[in-house]
N, C-alpha and C positions, 0 to 999 in steps of 0.2 A: 545142940544139934536137934534135940527133940522139938524145941520151940520153932526152929526154922522149918521143920517138916509140918508142924501144925499150921503155921502161917501160910506156907505154900499150898497145903491141901485146902485150907479155907479160901484162899484166893482163887484157886482153880474151881472150886465148887461154886463160888459166887459168880465167876465168869461164865460158867455153864448155865446158871440160872438167868444171867443177863442175856445170854444167847437165846434162851427159850422165850423170854419176855419180848425181845426185839423181833424175833421171828413171828410171834403171835401178833405183834403190832403191825408188821408188814403185811401179813396175810389176811387181816381183818379190815372191815370198812367203818369202824366206829371212831374215826379220828375227829370228825366234826358232825354235829347233829343239829337239825332245825325242827321245830314243832310249829306248824301253821294252822292248827285246829281252831284256835281262838280267832285268828284272823279270817279264816274262811267262814266261820259261823257269823262273825260280825258283818262280813260282806254280804252274806245271804240275807241277814236281817235288813241291811241297808238297801238291798235290791228289791226286797219284798214289801217295802213300805207302800202305803196307799198313795196313789196319785190322781184319784178321781176329783172332779171339781168340788170345791167347798171344803176339802179336807186339808188341813195344814199339818205337815210333819214337823214335830219338835224333837230335837235330839235329847237323849237322856242326860246330857251334860247340862242342859238348861232347866231341868226340873228340880224342885217344884217351881211353879209359876209364881213370880213375885214382882212387885213393883221395883224398878231400879232405884237406887239411892238418889237423893237430891243432887249430889255432886255430879251425877251422870245424866240427869234429866235434860231433855232437849228444850232449850229456851230460845226460840227464834232462830235466826240464821247467823248469829254471831259466832265468836270463838267458843261459846259454851256448848255448841252442838258437836264439837270435835270428838269428845269421848264416846258418844253414842255411835258416831260414824266409824271410829276406830274399832269399836266392839263389833259392829256389823261386818266390817271388812275382815276382822279376825275369824268370825263365824263362817263367812263365805270362803275364806282361804282354807279353813279346816275341812269344809265340805268338799271343795275341789281337790284337796290332797287325798281325802278318803276315796273319791271317785277315781283318781289316778292310780292309787294303790290297788283298788279292786279291779281295775282294768287288766292288771297283770295277774297271772295265775301262780300262786305260791304253793308249793307242796312240802310236806314233811319228809325230809330226806336224811340219809346218812352218807357220809363221804369218807373215802379212804385214799390211799395212794394210787389205786388203780381204777376205781369205779365209784359212781354215785348211784345210790339206790333209793327208791321210795320206801318209806317205813310201812311195814305191814300192820294193818288194823287202825291206822290213823285217819284214813279217808276212804269211806266206802265206795265213793264214785270212782276213785282212782284204782282201787282194788278190783272193782268190777271190770274196768277197762283192761287191766292187766290179765284178769282171768279170761276175758274174751280174746286176748291176743292182739289188741289194738295198739297197746304201748308195751314197752319192755319194763321189767322191774328195775333193771340196772342198766346204766349207760357207762361206757369206758371213759376214763379221764384222758384227755388228749395231751400228748407230750410233743406234738408237732404243730406248727402254725398252719392254720387254714383260714382263708379269707371268706369262706362260706358262713362262718359264725358271726360275721359283722352284720349289724342291722342295715337295712336298705332305706333309701329315701331320707337320708340325713344330710345336714350341711357338711361341707368339705372339712372345716376345721374340727367339727365333732367326730367325723369319721377318722381323721388323722389322730386325734387324741385317743380314740378307742383302740386303734391299731397299735399305737405305742404302749398303751396299758396292757394290751393283750400279749405283746412281746415280753413285757416286764413280768406279768403273772406267769407266763410260760417258763421264763428263766427261773423264777422262784420254785415252781413245781419241779423242774429238773434238778435243781440243787437239793431239794428235800429228798427226792428218791435216790439221787446219786450218792449223797453223803451217808444216808442210812444204810445203803448197800455196802459202801466202803467200810462203815463201822462194823457190820456183821462179819465181813470177810477178814478184817484185821483182828477182831476178837477171836474168831475161830482159829486163825493162824497162830496167834499168841497162845491160845489154850493148848494147841498141839505141841508147840515148843515147850510150854510149861510142863506138860505131862512127860515129855521126853527128858527134860532136865531133872524132874523129880525122880524118874526111874533110874537115871544114870548118876544122880546126886551131883549134878553139874550146876554150880552156883551162877555162872555167867548166863546160862540158858534161862534160868528162873528170873534173873534180873531183866533179860531181854523180853521175856514174856510179860513182865510187869510194865515195861515201857510200851509194849504193843497194846496192852489193855488201856493205858492212859491215852495213847494215840487214837484208839477206837472210840474212847469216850469223848475226845475232842471232836471227831467227825460226827458223833451222835449229837453233841451240843449244837453244832452248825446246822445239822438237819432239822432239829426241832425248832431252832430259832427262825430258820427260813420258812418252816411250815406255819408258825404263828404269824410271821410277817406277811406271808402270802394270803392268809385268811383275812387279816386286817386290811390288806390292800384291796382284796376283792370287795369288801364291804364299803370301802371309801372311794370306789371308782366313780368317775364322772361320765355321763350324767347320773345323778343320784337316783332319779326316778326309774332308771333302767336297771341299776345294779345294786342299789341299797335295799335293806330290809325294813319293813314297817316296824314300829315300836311294839306292836302286839304279837310279833313272832318271836318266840323264845329260841335261842340258839346258844350253843356252847360246845365244849370239847367232850369227846366220849371216852370210853374206857380204853380204847386202843392207844390214845394219846398218853394216858396215864401209865399204860404198860411200857411205852417207850421211855417215859421219864424214869420209871422204876428200873428199867434195864440200864439207863445211863448211870444212875446212882450206884448200882451193883458193880458196873464196870469200873468206875473210878475207885470204888473201895477195893476191888480185886487187884487193880494196878498198884494201889498203895501197899497192900499186904505182900504182893509178890516182889516188889522192889525193896521192901523192908526186910524180907526173910534172909537174903544172903548176908546182910550185915550182922546177923546173929550167929553165924557159923563160927566155930572156934578153929582157927588155923592149927594144923598139926605142927608140933614142935620138932624141929630137926636139930640134931646134935652133931657137931663137927669134931672129929678127932684129930688132934695135932700129932704129927709124926714125932716119934720119940727120938731124941738126939742121942747119937752114939758118941763114943769117945773119939775125939779127933775130927769129928764132922760138925758142920754147922747146919 
């Protein structure tokens, strides 16, 4: 009996901690973070290069200057000239890719379930515009479809692809927010039932509380998986030059995401303890008295 109470109390305590972690994850905006400082600095250096006549800009990737190896030397107009032509094309492609990435403005942001915010102190120009009131620090995450977010002056097939991808990303965002809300509601309901069962020493209520914790953990798993799938889908959307991130922008998950994963682990552990506790209770022994037979009676 004492072991059952210890397991039930531990399960309810872990479920309460899981509720705190999940609530903290829902209310904060550090699910996904990007750091574009290195990219912006690189684009500034690329834009400030000298373009006066007689000056040749050489990328740092080609320094120090050295003669190409003999295997890549240009010898006439035959097939031996192909390596140098391919190298030149590769350099031009890298330069054009750099220009296309620098034509877009990337900011250091943090994203949560409800809003996306600029990171404070990562870009002085953006902070100055926010201080002047020209732009907002945070913008809400849209959970409804709007055609105004679609780029204009694009071919019909690309516009159709973007519209389909927008619906798919919206569906993933809705699943993430919906299932994590369901998880918190189910865990809270299971915790209340578990407390009532512990006060009344009702084994069935404690067992039901454990099942509810496991159900809430399942909803939490679905929510976190759809969140990761949504982020990966946003990074791989077509066309890549409009939705992808350059290689010099660091990005990853924040501490809010890890709070959600911690809440998931505690919820599953609480469900295991609360479902295990009723099996350790010792059933009360009942003795049946047989009626005494009297003389002449059966």
